[in-house]
KEDREN-165485 format. One line per 5 residues: number of its first residue (from 1); their letters; for each residue x, y, z of C-alpha. Coordinates in steps of 0.05 Angstrom, whole numbers, plus 32768, in hexadecimal, padded with zeros to 4 digits. Layout:
REM KEDREN-165485
NUM) a) X Y Z ~ ...
END
This chain:
REM KEDREN-165485
1) xxxxx) 87F2 87E8 8BE0 ~ 87D6 87AE 8BB9 ~ 87BC 8789 8BF7 ~ 8798 87C8 8C0E ~ 8778 87D0 8BCA
6) xxxxx) 8762 8789 8BC6 ~ 8747 878B 8C0B ~ 871E 87CA 8BFD ~ 8706 87AC 8BBA ~ 86EF 876D 8BDD
11) xxxxx) 86C9 8796 8C12 ~ 86A8 87C3 8BDC ~ 8698 8788 8BB0 ~ 8676 875F 8BE9 ~ 8652 879B 8C07
16) xxxxx) 8607 87A3 8BFC ~ 85E2 87E5 8BF0 ~ 85B4 87DD 8C2C ~ 85C4 8821 8C4B ~ 8593 8855 8C68
21) xxxxx) 857F 886A 8C22 ~ 854E 883B 8C05 ~ 8534 8838 8BBC ~ 84ED 8850 8BB7 ~ 84B6 881F 8BA4
26) xxxxx) 84A4 8847 8B65 ~ 84EE 8844 8B4E ~ 84F0 87FB 8B5E ~ 84AF 87EC 8B36 ~ 84C9 8815 8AFB
31) xxxxx) 850A 87F1 8AFA ~ 84E8 87AC 8AFC ~ 84B7 87BF 8AC6 ~ 84EE 87D9 8A9A ~ 8517 8798 8AA2
36) xxxxx) 84D9 876E 8A99 ~ 84CA 8792 8A57 ~ 850F 878A 8A3D ~ 850C 8740 8A51 ~ 84CB 8733 8A2C
41) xxxxx) 84E7 8758 89EF ~ 8524 872D 89EF ~ 84FA 86EC 89F7 ~ 84CE 8701 89BF ~ 850B 8706 8990
46) xxxxx) 852D 86C8 89AB ~ 84F2 869E 898F ~ 84FE 86B8 8949 ~ 8546 86CC 893F ~ 855F 8695 890F
51) xxxxx) 8550 868C 88C7 ~ 8548 8644 88B2 ~ 853F 8642 8866 ~ 8530 85F8 886A ~ 84F1 8605 8892
56) xxxxx) 84D8 863D 8865 ~ 849D 8625 883C ~ 849F 8661 880B ~ 8456 8672 8813 ~ 843C 86B4 87F9
61) xxxxx) 8402 86D8 8819 ~ 83D0 86F4 87E6 ~ 83A3 872B 8800 ~ 835E 8736 87DB ~ 8373 8708 87A4
66) xxxxx) 8343 870E 8767 ~ 8328 86CB 874D ~ 8350 86D4 870C ~ 8391 86D3 8735 ~ 838A 868A 874B
71) xxxxx) 8374 8679 8704 ~ 83BB 868F 86ED ~ 83DC 865F 871B ~ 83EE 8616 870E ~ 83CA 85E2 8739
76) xxxxx) 840B 85CD 875E ~ 8417 8617 876F ~ 83D6 8624 8793 ~ 83ED 8609 87D8 ~ 8423 863B 87DA
81) xxxxx) 83F5 8675 87DA ~ 83C9 868A 8817 ~ 838B 86B6 880A ~ 8374 86EC 8839 ~ 833F 8721 8833
86) xxxxx) 834B 8762 8857 ~ 8344 87AE 8844 ~ 8385 87BD 886B ~ 83B6 87B6 8832 ~ 83DF 87F2 8848
91) xxxxx) 83E5 87DA 8890 ~ 842B 87BC 888A ~ 842B 87AA 88D6 ~ 83ED 8781 88CF ~ 8408 8762 8890
96) xxxxx) 844B 8751 88AD ~ 842A 8732 88E9 ~ 83FE 8708 88BC ~ 8439 86F2 8892 ~ 845D 86DC 88D0
101) xxxxx) 8420 86B5 88EA ~ 8418 8693 88A5 ~ 8462 8686 889A ~ 845F 86AF 885B ~ 849E 86CB 883C
106) xxxxx) 8479 8702 8816 ~ 8433 8721 8809 ~ 8410 8739 87CB ~ 83D8 876B 87DB ~ 83A2 877C 87A8
111) xxxxx) 8375 87B5 87B3 ~ 832F 879F 87CB ~ 830F 87BA 878A ~ 8344 879C 875B ~ 8310 877D 872C
116) xxxxx) 82E6 87BA 8727 ~ 8323 87E5 8715 ~ 8335 87B3 86DF ~ 82EE 87B3 86C2 ~ 82EA 8800 86BF
121) xxxxx) 82E3 8812 8673 ~ 8307 8853 8677 ~ 833D 8846 86A6 ~ 8372 887F 86A9 ~ 83A0 8858 86D8
126) xxxxx) 83B0 880F 86EA ~ 83A4 87F0 872F ~ 83DC 87EC 875F ~ 83F1 87AA 877E ~ 841D 87AA 87BA
131) xxxxx) 8455 8779 87CC ~ 846E 8771 8814 ~ 84AB 8749 8826 ~ 84AA 8726 886A ~ 84DA 8749 889C
136) xxxxx) 84ED 8703 88B5 ~ 850A 86F1 8872 ~ 8555 86F9 8872 ~ 855D 86F9 8826 ~ 8529 8724 8805
141) xxxxx) 853F 8717 87BD ~ 851F 86D2 87B6 ~ 84D8 86E5 87CD ~ 84DD 8727 87A6 ~ 84ED 8702 8765
146) xxxxx) 84B6 86D0 8773 ~ 8482 8705 877C ~ 849B 8729 873D ~ 8494 86E9 8716 ~ 844F 86D9 872F
151) xxxxx) 8434 871E 8720 ~ 8454 8723 86DB ~ 8435 86DF 86CB ~ 83F1 86F6 86E6 ~ 83F5 8736 86BB
156) xxxxx) 8402 870D 867E ~ 83C9 86E0 8690 ~ 8398 8719 8695 ~ 83B0 8737 8652 ~ 83AF 86F7 862A
161) xxxxx) 8376 86D0 864B ~ 8347 8707 8661 ~ 8358 873D 8630 ~ 8366 8771 8667 ~ 839D 87A1 8659
166) xxxxx) 83AF 87EA 865D ~ 83F0 87FE 863A ~ 8402 87B5 863C ~ 83FD 87B8 8687 ~ 83BD 87A2 86AD
171) xxxxx) 83D9 87B9 86F0 ~ 841A 87CE 870F ~ 843C 87B1 874C ~ 8466 87DB 877C ~ 8488 87D1 87BF
176) xxxxx) 8466 87F4 87FA ~ 8491 882C 8816 ~ 8493 8805 8857 ~ 84B1 87C7 883A ~ 84FA 87BF 884A
181) xxxxx) 8527 87A7 8812 ~ 856F 8796 8819 ~ 8584 87BE 87D9 ~ 8560 87FC 87EF ~ 8568 8806 8839
186) xxxxx) 8584 87E0 8874 ~ 8553 87A8 888A ~ 8545 879B 88D3 ~ 8547 8752 88DF ~ 8537 8735 8924
191) xxxxx) 8582 872B 892E ~ 8594 8772 891B ~ 855C 878F 8947 ~ 8578 8768 8983 ~ 85C0 877D 8971
196) xxxxx) 85B0 87C5 8964 ~ 8578 87D6 8996 ~ 856E 87A0 89CC ~ 85AF 877F 89E3 ~ 85DC 87BD 89E5
201) xxxxx) 85A6 87E5 8A0B ~ 859D 87AA 8A3C ~ 85E8 87A3 8A4A ~ 85F3 87EE 8A52 ~ 85B6 87F6 8A80
206) xxxxx) 85CE 87BA 8AA8 ~ 8611 87D2 8AB2 ~ 85FB 881C 8ABF ~ 85C9 8802 8AF3 ~ 85FC 87D4 8B13
211) xxxxx) 862F 880D 8B17 ~ 85F9 883C 8B35 ~ 85E7 880A 8B6C ~ 862C 87F8 8B80 ~ 8657 8835 8B6B
216) xxxxx) 8631 886C 8B8F ~ 862E 8842 8BD0 ~ 867A 8836 8BD4 ~ 868F 887A 8BF2 ~ 864B 889B 8BFE
221) xxxxx) 8635 885D 8C25 ~ 8670 8865 8C54 ~ 865C 88AD 8C5F ~ 8613 8897 8C6C ~ 8629 8862 8C9F
226) xxxxx) 8657 8895 8CC2 ~ 8696 886B 8CB4 ~ 86B5 8899 8C7F ~ 86DA 88C4 8CB4 ~ 86FC 8887 8CD0
231) xxxxx) 870D 886E 8C8B ~ 872E 88B2 8C79 ~ 8758 88AE 8CB8 ~ 8773 8868 8CA5 ~ 87BB 8862 8C8C
236) xxxxx) 87A2 885A 8C43 ~ 87B4 8889 8C0A ~ 877B 88A9 8BE6 ~ 8792 8887 8BA5 ~ 878E 8841 8BC6
241) xxxxx) 874B 8853 8BE4 ~ 872E 8865 8BA0 ~ 874D 882A 8B7A ~ 8736 87F9 8BAE ~ 86F0 8810 8BAC
246) xxxxx) 86F3 8817 8B60 ~ 8709 87D0 8B56 ~ 86D0 87B7 8B83 ~ 869C 87E3 8B5F ~ 86B6 87C9 8B1D
251) xxxxx) 86AE 8781 8B31 ~ 8665 878D 8B49 ~ 8658 87B5 8B07 ~ 8672 8782 8AD6 ~ 8654 8744 8AFA
256) xxxxx) 860B 874D 8AE1 ~ 8623 8755 8A9B ~ 864D 8718 8A9E ~ 8611 86F1 8AB3 ~ 85E8 870C 8A7B
261) xxxxx) 861A 86FE 8A47 ~ 860E 86B2 8A46 ~ 85C3 86C1 8A35 ~ 85DC 86D8 89F1 ~ 85EB 8692 89DE
266) xxxxx) 85A1 8682 89EA ~ 858B 86B5 89B9 ~ 85A4 8692 897A ~ 85CC 86CD 8965 ~ 8602 86A0 8948
271) xxxxx) 863B 86C3 8969 ~ 8682 86AE 8961 ~ 86B1 86A8 899B ~ 86D7 86E7 8986 ~ 8694 870F 8980
276) xxxxx) 8682 86F8 89C5 ~ 86C4 870B 89E3 ~ 86BF 8752 89C5 ~ 8679 875B 89E4 ~ 8697 8747 8A29
281) xxxxx) 86D4 8774 8A1C ~ 86AA 87B2 8A0A ~ 867F 87A4 8A47 ~ 86BE 87A5 8A72 ~ 86D4 87E9 8A55
286) xxxxx) 868F 8805 8A61 ~ 868C 87EA 8AA7 ~ 86CF 8808 8AB6 ~ 86B7 884E 8AA1 ~ 8676 8848 8AC7
291) xxxxx) 869A 8830 8B07 ~ 86C7 886D 8B05 ~ 868D 889C 8AFB ~ 865F 8882 8B30 ~ 869A 8881 8B61
296) xxxxx) 86A5 88CC 8B55 ~ 865D 88D8 8B63 ~ 8663 88AD 8BA1 ~ 869D 88DA 8BB9 ~ 8676 8919 8BAA
301) xxxxx) 8633 8902 8BCB ~ 8623 890B 8C14 ~ 85FC 88C9 8C16 ~ 85E5 8892 8BE6 ~ 85A5 88B7 8BD3
306) xxxxx) 85C8 88FA 8BC1 ~ 85FD 88D2 8B98 ~ 85C6 88AD 8B73 ~ 85A1 88EE 8B65 ~ 85DD 8911 8B4A
311) xxxxx) 85EE 88D4 8B1E ~ 85A8 88D7 8AFD ~ 85BC 890A 8AC6 ~ 85F5 88DD 8AB2 ~ 85C8 88A2 8AAE
316) xxxxx) 8596 88CB 8A84 ~ 85CF 88DF 8A55 ~ 85E2 8897 8A4B ~ 859A 8883 8A3A ~ 8599 88BD 8A08
321) xxxxx) 85D9 88A4 89E9 ~ 85BB 885F 89E2 ~ 857D 8878 89C1 ~ 85A7 88A3 8990 ~ 85D3 8866 8981
326) xxxxx) 859A 8835 8975 ~ 857A 8866 8943 ~ 85B9 886B 891B ~ 85B4 8841 88DC ~ 85E3 8836 88A0
331) xxxxx) 8629 8853 88A1 ~ 8640 8870 88E5 ~ 867A 889E 88ED ~ 86B7 887D 890D ~ 86BD 88B4 893F
336) xxxxx) 867A 889C 895E ~ 8696 8855 8964 ~ 86D6 886E 8985 ~ 86B6 889D 89BC ~ 86A3 8880 89FE
341) xxxxx) 8658 886F 8A0A ~ 8649 8878 89BE ~ 8681 8848 89AF ~ 866D 8815 89E2 ~ 8627 8811 89C6
346) xxxxx) 863F 880A 897D ~ 8678 87DA 8990 ~ 8645 87AA 89AF ~ 8619 87B0 8972 ~ 8652 87A6 8942
351) xxxxx) 8669 8767 896B ~ 8623 8749 8969 ~ 8620 8753 891E ~ 8667 873E 8912 ~ 867F 8783 88F6
356) xxxxx) 86B2 8794 892A ~ 86EA 87C2 8911 ~ 872B 87BA 8935 ~ 8741 8803 8930 ~ 8700 881D 894B
361) xxxxx) 8703 87EC 8986 ~ 874D 87FF 8994 ~ 873D 884A 8996 ~ 86FF 883D 89C1 ~ 872B 8817 89F0
366) xxxxx) 875D 8851 89F5 ~ 8726 8885 89FF ~ 8703 885A 8A34 ~ 8743 8851 8A5C ~ 8753 889B 8A58
371) xxxxx) 8710 88B1 8A6F ~ 8711 887F 8AA7 ~ 8756 8897 8ABC ~ 8740 88E0 8ABB ~ 8704 88D4 8AE4
376) xxxxx) 872C 88AA 8B15 ~ 875F 88E2 8B1F ~ 8725 8913 8B2B ~ 8708 88E4 8B5E ~ 8749 88E1 8B83
381) xxxxx) 874E 892C 8B84 ~ 8707 8934 8B9D ~ 8711 8900 8BD4 ~ 874A 892D 8BED ~ 871B 8967 8BF3
386) xxxxx) 86E6 893A 8C19 ~ 871D 8929 8C4D ~ 8716 8973 8C66 ~ 86CA 8977 8C61 ~ 86B5 893A 8C89
391) xxxxx) 8684 8946 8CC2 ~ 867A 890E 8CF4 ~ 862F 890B 8D03 ~ 861B 88E1 8D3F ~ 85D2 88D7 8D50
396) xxxxx) 85DA 88FC 8D8F ~ 85F8 893A 8D70 ~ 85CC 8941 8D31 ~ 85B3 8986 8D42 ~ 85F6 89A1 8D53
401) xxxxx) 8615 8982 8D15 ~ 85DF 89A0 8CE9 ~ 85EC 89E5 8D06 ~ 8636 89DD 8CFB ~ 8629 89C7 8CB4
406) xxxxx) 85FE 8A04 8CA8 ~ 8631 8A34 8CC4 ~ 8668 8A11 8C9C ~ 8641 8A17 8C5C ~ 8635 8A62 8C6A
411) xxxxx) 8681 8A6B 8C77 ~ 8693 8A47 8C38 ~ 8661 8A70 8C0F ~ 867F 8AB2 8C28 ~ 86C6 8A99 8C1A
416) xxxxx) 86BB 8A8B 8BCF ~ 86F6 8AA7 8BA9 ~ 86E9 8AE7 8B83 ~ 86FE 8AC6 8B40 ~ 86C3 8A97 8B46
421) xxxxx) 868F 8ACF 8B4D ~ 8667 8ADB 8B0D ~ 8635 8B16 8B06 ~ 8641 8B26 8B50 ~ 861C 8AE6 8B67
426) xxxxx) 8630 8ACD 8BAD ~ 8609 8A92 8BCB ~ 85EE 8A98 8C10 ~ 85F9 8A4C 8C1C ~ 862B 8A1B 8C00
431) xxxxx) 8609 89E1 8BDF ~ 862A 899D 8BD3 ~ 8642 898D 8B8E ~ 860F 8957 8B81 ~ 85D6 8982 8B96
436) xxxxx) 85F1 89BD 8B6B ~ 85F6 8993 8B2C ~ 85B2 8971 8B37 ~ 8590 89B3 8B42 ~ 85AA 89D5 8B04
441) xxxxx) 859C 8998 8AD9 ~ 8555 898C 8AEC ~ 853D 89D3 8AF9 ~ 8541 89F0 8AB1 ~ 8525 89AD 8A97
446) xxxxx) 84EA 89B1 8AC5 ~ 84DC 89FB 8AB7 ~ 84E2 89F2 8A6D ~ 84B5 89B4 8A6B ~ 847F 89D5 8A95
451) xxxxx) 847A 8A16 8A6E ~ 8484 89FA 8A27 ~ 844E 89C4 8A37 ~ 8421 89FB 8A50 ~ 842C 8A23 8A0F
456) xxxxx) 8412 89E9 89E5 ~ 83CC 89E8 8A04 ~ 83B2 8A24 89E0 ~ 83CC 8A14 899A ~ 83B6 89CD 89A1
461) xxxxx) 836E 89DF 89B2 ~ 836F 8A12 897A ~ 838A 89DE 8948 ~ 8356 89A8 895C ~ 831E 89DA 894B
466) xxxxx) 8338 89DD 8905 ~ 8317 89B5 88CC ~ 8358 8997 88B2 ~ 8370 8981 88F7 ~ 834E 893D 88F4
471) xxxxx) 836C 892A 88B3 ~ 83B1 8942 88C8 ~ 83AE 891A 890A ~ 8399 88DA 88E6 ~ 83D1 88E1 88B3
476) xxxxx) 8403 88ED 88EC ~ 83EA 88B1 8914 ~ 83EE 8886 88D6 ~ 8436 889D 88CD ~ 8448 888F 8914
481) xxxxx) 8431 8848 8910 ~ 846F 883A 88E8 ~ 84A5 8819 8911 ~ 84DE 883F 88EE ~ 84FC 8871 8920
486) xxxxx) 850D 889D 88E4 ~ 84C6 88A1 88CE ~ 84AC 88AF 8914 ~ 84DF 88E8 891C ~ 84C8 8902 88D7
491) xxxxx) 8480 88FF 88ED ~ 8491 8925 892E ~ 84B5 8959 8905 ~ 847A 8961 88D6 ~ 844D 896D 8913
496) xxxxx) 847B 89A0 8930 ~ 8481 89C2 88EC ~ 8435 89C9 88EA ~ 8435 89EC 892D ~ 8471 8A18 891B
501) xxxxx) 8449 8A34 88E0 ~ 8413 8A4D 890F ~ 841B 8A93 892B ~ 83F3 8A81 8969 ~ 8422 8A4A 897A
506) xxxxx) 845E 8A79 8974 ~ 843F 8AAE 899F ~ 842C 8A7B 89D2 ~ 8475 8A62 89D3 ~ 848C 8AAB 89DC
511) xxxxx) 845E 8AB4 8A18 ~ 847A 8A72 8A36 ~ 84C2 8A8E 8A2D ~ 84B0 8AD0 8A4F ~ 8493 8AA5 8A8A
516) xxxxx) 84D4 8A7F 8A8E ~ 84FB 8ABF 8A94 ~ 84CB 8AD8 8AC6 ~ 84D1 8A99 8AF0 ~ 851D 8AA0 8AF6
521) xxxxx) 8515 8AEA 8B07 ~ 84E5 8AD5 8B3F ~ 8516 8A9E 8B57 ~ 8550 8AD1 8B5B ~ 852A 8B0C 8B79
526) xxxxx) 84FA 8AEB 8BA6 ~ 8514 8AA6 8BB9 ~ 8560 8AB6 8BB7 ~ 8555 8AFF 8BC7 ~ 858C 8B12 8B99
531) xxxxx) 8592 8B4D 8B68 ~ 8580 8B45 8B1F ~ 85CA 8B52 8B0E ~ 85D9 8B0F 8B29 ~ 85AF 8AF1 8AEE
536) xxxxx) 85D9 8B18 8ABB ~ 85AE 8B56 8AB7 ~ 85D6 8B91 8AD4 ~ 85AC 8BD1 8AD7 ~ 85B0 8C1B 8AED
541) xxxxx) 85A8 8C08 8B37 ~ 85DD 8BD0 8B36 ~ 8626 8BD5 8B46 ~ 8647 8BE5 8B16 ~ 860F 8C0D 8AF9
546) xxxxx) 85F6 8BF7 8AB3 ~ 85C8 8C29 8A90 ~ 858C 8C17 8A64 ~ 85B2 8C36 8A28 ~ 85EC 8C06 8A35
551) xxxxx) 85BE 8BCD 8A39 ~ 859F 8BDD 89F7 ~ 85E4 8BE5 89D7 ~ 85F8 8BA0 89F3 ~ 85BA 8B82 89D6
556) xxxxx) 85C6 8BA1 8992 ~ 860D 8B88 8994 ~ 85F2 8B43 89A2 ~ 85C4 8B45 8967 ~ 85FE 8B57 8939
561) xxxxx) 862B 8B20 8959 ~ 85F8 8AE7 8951 ~ 85E4 8AFC 8909 ~ 862E 8B00 88F6 ~ 863D 8ABA 8912
566) xxxxx) 8605 8A97 88F0 ~ 8611 8ABA 88AD ~ 865A 8AA4 88B3 ~ 8641 8A5D 88B9 ~ 8613 8A65 887D
571) xxxxx) 864A 8A83 8853 ~ 8679 8A49 8865 ~ 8643 8A16 8850 ~ 8636 8A3E 8811 ~ 867F 8A45 87FD
576) xxxxx) 8689 89F9 8809 ~ 864F 89E9 87DC ~ 8626 89C9 8814 ~ 85EA 89F5 880E ~ 85CB 8A20 87D5
581) xxxxx) 859A 8A59 87D9 ~ 855F 8A4C 87AC ~ 853E 8A90 87AD ~ 8510 8ABA 87D7 ~ 84DC 8A90 87FD
586) xxxxx) 84B7 8AC4 8826 ~ 846F 8AD0 8810 ~ 8443 8B0D 8821 ~ 8413 8AE0 8847 ~ 844D 8AC8 8874
591) xxxxx) 845F 8B0E 8890 ~ 8431 8B03 88CD ~ 8454 8AC0 88DC ~ 8495 8AE0 88D0 ~ 848B 8B14 8904
596) xxxxx) 8470 8AE0 8933 ~ 84B2 8ABC 892F ~ 84D5 8AFD 8942 ~ 84A8 8B02 897E ~ 84B9 8ABA 8991
601) xxxxx) 8505 8ABD 8985 ~ 850F 8AFA 89B2 ~ 84FA 8AD8 89F3 ~ 8513 8A93 89DC ~ 855D 8AA7 89D8
606) xxxxx) 8556 8AD0 8A19 ~ 8535 8A97 8A3E ~ 856B 8A64 8A2F ~ 85A3 8A97 8A41 ~ 8580 8AAA 8A82
611) xxxxx) 857D 8A5F 8A95 ~ 85C3 8A4D 8A81 ~ 85F2 8A8A 8A81 ~ 85C7 8AB5 8AB1 ~ 85B3 8A87 8AE8
616) xxxxx) 85DA 8A45 8AE3 ~ 8621 8A60 8AD2 ~ 8627 8A92 8B0D ~ 860E 8A5E 8B3F ~ 8637 8A24 8B26
621) xxxxx) 8675 8A51 8B23 ~ 866C 8A62 8B6C ~ 8670 8A16 8B7B ~ 86A1 89FB 8B49 ~ 86C5 8A38 8B28
626) xxxxx) 86BB 8A5B 8AE7 ~ 86D9 8A25 8AB7 ~ 86AC 89F0 8AD5 ~ 8671 8A1F 8AD2 ~ 867A 8A2F 8A88
631) xxxxx) 8680 89E2 8A7A ~ 8643 89CF 8AA2 ~ 8617 8A05 8A87 ~ 862C 89F5 8A3E ~ 8622 89AB 8A47
636) xxxxx) 85DC 89B3 8A66 ~ 85CA 89E4 8A30 ~ 85DE 89B1 89FA ~ 85B8 897A 8A1E ~ 8578 89A2 8A1B
641) xxxxx) 8577 8995 89D0 ~ 8584 894A 89D2 ~ 853D 8938 89BE ~ 853D 8964 8980 ~ 853B 8945 893C
646) xxxxx) 857F 8931 8920 ~ 85A5 893C 8961 ~ 85EA 891C 895E ~ 862A 891D 8984 ~ 8646 8953 8958
651) xxxxx) 8608 897D 8964 ~ 8614 8972 89B0 ~ 865C 898B 89AA ~ 8649 89C7 897D ~ 8611 89DC 89AF
656) xxxxx) 8645 89DB 89E6 ~ 8675 8A05 89BD ~ 8641 8A3A 89AF ~ 862B 8A3A 89F7 ~ 8673 8A3F 8A11
661) xxxxx) 867C 8A7D 89DF ~ 863F 8A9C 89FD ~ 8656 8A8D 8A43 ~ 869B 8AA8 8A38 ~ 867E 8AE9 8A17
666) xxxxx) 864D 8AF4 8A51 ~ 8689 8AEC 8A81 ~ 86B1 8B20 8A5A ~ 8677 8B54 8A57 ~ 865C 8B45 8A9D
671) xxxxx) 8613 8B41 8A81 ~ 85E7 8B14 8A58 ~ 85C2 8B4A 8A2F ~ 85F6 8B3D 89F6 ~ 85EE 8AF3 89F5
676) xxxxx) 85A4 8AF6 89FC ~ 85A0 8B1E 89BA ~ 85D6 8AF2 8999 ~ 85AF 8AB3 89A7 ~ 856F 8AD2 898A
681) xxxxx) 8591 8AEC 894D ~ 85B4 8AA9 893F ~ 8573 8A83 8940 ~ 854A 8AB8 891B ~ 857C 8AC1 88E4
686) xxxxx) 8588 8A75 88DE ~ 853D 8A62 88D9 ~ 851A 8A9F 88BC ~ 854F 8AC3 8893 ~ 857C 8A8D 8879
691) xxxxx) 8549 8A53 8877 ~ 856E 8A20 889E ~ 8558 89F1 88D5 ~ 8561 8A0A 891C ~ 857B 89D2 894A
696) xxxxx) 854F 899E 8928 ~ 8510 89CC 8925 ~ 84EF 89DA 88E1 ~ 84D3 8A1D 88DB ~ 84AC 8A47 88A9
701) xxxxx) 84A9 8A90 888E ~ 84F3 8A92 8877 ~ 850F 8AC9 884B ~ 853E 8A9C 8825 ~ 8531 8A55 880A
706) xxxxx) 8571 8A2F 881A ~ 8579 89E7 8808 ~ 85B0 89B3 880F ~ 85D7 89A7 87D1 ~ 85D8 8960 87B3
711) xxxxx) 861F 8958 87CA ~ 8612 8972 8813 ~ 862F 8949 884A ~ 860C 8943 888E ~ 864E 894A 88B2
716) xxxxx) 8652 8992 8898 ~ 8608 89A6 8893 ~ 85ED 8983 88D2 ~ 85B8 8960 88AB ~ 8574 8963 88C9
721) xxxxx) 858E 8985 8908 ~ 85A6 89C2 88DF ~ 85EA 89E3 88DF ~ 85F2 89DD 892A ~ 85FF 8991 891D
726) xxxxx) 8635 899D 88E9 ~ 867F 89B0 88E6 ~ 866F 89F5 88CA ~ 8655 8A0B 890F ~ 8691 89E9 892E
731) xxxxx) 86C1 8A14 8905 ~ 869D 8A55 8911 ~ 8694 8A45 895E ~ 86DE 8A33 8969 ~ 86F5 8A71 8942
736) xxxxx) 86C5 8A9E 896A ~ 86DF 8A81 89AD ~ 8728 8A8B 8998 ~ 871B 8AD4 8983 ~ 86F6 8AE3 89C3
741) xxxxx) 872F 8AC4 89ED ~ 8763 8AEB 89C7 ~ 873F 8B2C 89D0 ~ 8731 8B1E 8A19 ~ 877B 8B11 8A26
746) xxxxx) 878F 8B50 8A02 ~ 875D 8B7B 8A27 ~ 8772 8B5D 8A69 ~ 87BC 8B6B 8A5A ~ 87AA 8BB4 8A46
751) xxxxx) 8784 8BBD 8A88 ~ 87BF 8BA6 8AAF ~ 87EC 8BD8 8A88 ~ 87BC 8C10 8A96 ~ 87B7 8C00 8AE0
756) xx) 8803 8BFD 8AE6 ~ 8807 8C45 8ACA
END
């Protein structure tokens, strides 16, 4: 057994990826540009990672210094101050760059008209002098104290020598909001930026790409070359076949990361041997998981290209996790450090910063091994299925093989078990697993992106014509110039809140949602040539018959269901002291906006249900079965919200739970009228009745003014994402699913008793 595994591993490790499927020039250029950008970023930080206090000359940059300022200095102090004239005293990026160029540890910025402000006879306020601390300074206490001393002495000089004072204070000095101080917020030093944003991302991308290039070609490459059939007939167990290829893929996956690790020593990160070992160890864990996942897709794929295409959603998820992890600052829940993918990113960061926790690393190891083991077992099982579906394609019989394949797909489509049929949908052709997953991942994303972008055109043109649009755009642009990801997210939220307070924007969004529903109706009725009942909309002409009255009753039941669930969440937050209602917020002038929200929420909830529960779930169920269909539709629904403000792992889980409940409910009722209404009622009541954020979106025209209490915890409230990102929704969703399953089981048992009679 072991010689066979080692032989397969050696073969896979030494094999290239030069099969029929070639990487496109555009993809190659994009990858090269991405790697070049990361390399240049790394080099830029390599040149300035250390902090050598002996070389620091303690110079201070003085911007727009009045002549009296230098009069207050002793002669031997003058060389330590650098004078600069510029009106850009609030442009901290320019000032930070200038401080770096001048090797200054701090900057004192006077307003350009400082002297005129001092000489005004009837001054009601004192001038503001800003202090900036260089971001390259590791210890900000010393330059801060030095600037305070200099300005206090200058203030005394003006009061005593020049007779200028106002309330015993000629001017006041403050720290600009952009200045990072160790005692206020976590500072980003070059080392922390490399450890938190650059190096973990580089390692994860390198390992993921290596796994993609080698893993998907392991089995799929054999299929593409036409040697898979012979391999399956060889006297090798499926387990040995998978383990052999897995070992070879793992070797090719971890090798680029191992070559990259020594470069860390050139970056002057001052890593200890134990920290470097932990980085390598975490890379091994991540490479192990990625090897198993890519090998699974290789088994599912017909050729290398199809396997790579199916793997793209996973690669996208990994990049999303990286972005989410690099934006997290301050304290991080241990659960994030113990989960695969999230944990690998944070473990590399902690090792580079010397903050590794043994317990977190141990749990991460266990979870990584378990996930790899589960995926490996699934791969072995899927390989057994592949053994019975191999078609030998020779060049002389391609036409005959294609016809056989078409007939085989048709036969498999007609032989789908009855238990996998949802809403009466039966496919006319049997798609491969990879093609099915890719189609249902990219299709809703593409349709949503197209119509929502289209809906922005009218409101944007209308907004630009307004008198206050120029000032708003300028202010937003200034905010976006800040490098803080939190402030950028805040600016984007502010822009969206501005649009969400415009009735024209809401009505435009409503139209886009109706167009999305219409697109799916067109696909089902004209392209698939199926009945609308296969989309979850049974009607009087369908079998069984579903009258209009029954559809309206189902919709009304859904409104009550969605409203009850979100009110339960609100009461749970209220009783636990997480939120507090301030009072009635709705104003008379907001009634038009309030009704515009109603017009928007109705198609919004329905559109998402049509995409996920109406279209995706029946079609994935026909291919993979009902449990897999519920899981896939719920996961893809959750991923649609990953770009929303405040999105977190708990929000991802909660959205999956809510989606799973809606999926199970629609399976129980045999329609989606109910869940369309429940989705609408949930969002409408949450945002416009109870006054809470809806999946990271900030709305207006709310009946209640609800605020977080001073003791509120994000783990319960969801923070900026809203309740869907907190444990309150977790509790309500789990209870709702349990109640539904119990009721379903009892009703099924009752039907069995009735049929027996």
